[in-house]
N, C-alpha and C positions, 0 to 999 in steps of 0.2 A: 507481634508481627504475623500477618496473615499467611496462610498456606501459599497463596499466589506469590507474595513477595519473597518468601523463602525459595520457591521454585525458580522465580526469576533470577534471584541472586546466584543460585547454584547452576541452573541450566540455561540461563538467558544468552541469547546471541545478539551481537550489536547490529542494528539496522539503522539506516539513515533515512529520515523522513524529509521529503523535498516538496516544495510548492512548484507546480507546473504553471508556466506562463505561456500563453499562446499569442504569437505575434502575427498580424496580417501579412500576406505575401508582399514581397517587394516588387517593384515594377518589373514586368517581364517574366515573372514566375507565377505559377498557379497554386503552389502548395503553401499552406500555413507553416510557420516555424515554431518550434517549442524550445523553451529554455527552462532549466531547473535551478531553483535558488532556495535560500533559507534552510540550508542543511542543519538538521537537528539529530544528533546521535542518541538513540535510546536502546534499552535492553528489551528483548521480546522473546516470548516462548513461541517457537516456530513449529508448526505442525503441517506436514505435507498431506495433501488430500488427493484421492484418486476417485474418478467415476462420478463426480458431481459437476453440475453446470449451474450457471446463474443467468436469469433472464431479468433484464432491467426494465422491461415494458416498452422499450424503444427499438433496440437492435436485436440481432440474433443472439442466441445463447452463447455465453462465454464459459470456458472451462475454468473451474476453480482449481488452483494448484497449491495454494497455501492458506492456512489460517494462522494469523499472528495475534498474540495477546500482549498488550503493552499496558503500562500504568496509564491512567486517565490523563489525557492532554486535551485541553480545549482547542478547537480550531482544526482538528483532523477531520477531513471530509473525503468523499470519493474523488475529489480533485487532487488530493495529496498522493504522491507516489513514494515508493520505497526503493532505496538502493540497497541490495543485499548480495554480498559476495560478488560484486561487479555486475550484477544483473538488475534490470529495471523490473519492478513488480508493481502492477496497477492495482490500486485499492478499488474493489467493486462495491463494497458495503462496509459501513462502520456501525457497530452496535455497542452502545453503552450498557455493559452487562448489568442487569437488574436495576438500571437507572440509579446506581449508587455513586457514580462519578469516581470509581476506583479502577476499573478495568475496561479497556476497549478491546473488542474482538474485531479484527480486520480480516474480511474475506477478500482474497487476492487472486490475481492471475499473473503468472510469470510471463513477462514480455521478452526476456532475453537481453542480448547486448546489441549495440550498433543502431543504425538508423531504423531498421525494421521494428526495434523495440518501442519506438515512439508512436507507431501507428495504432 
């Protein structure tokens, strides 16, 4: 058993990976709607980050609040979101550590709770 798997078993926190679906606005409204589906509970090593920002090349810099390490899962992208302790966490970047298909490093930004968390 690898050191990562031992650490995950001992110190891992449960997070929920969710797929975000964006729906076009209904007649009379101007805002797009979001729904989250495909809940998948996994264990993660959660590290809180301070003082780092992420620039995706399109928008303004985003504050990085968490780095989460999970066992490799195919299909996890920057469009996947995390539900952690009742808060929505936006995945900014996904890194397949050493390209070994064993560990994913998720660089994230905490969006909080409620409607503002979706923006």
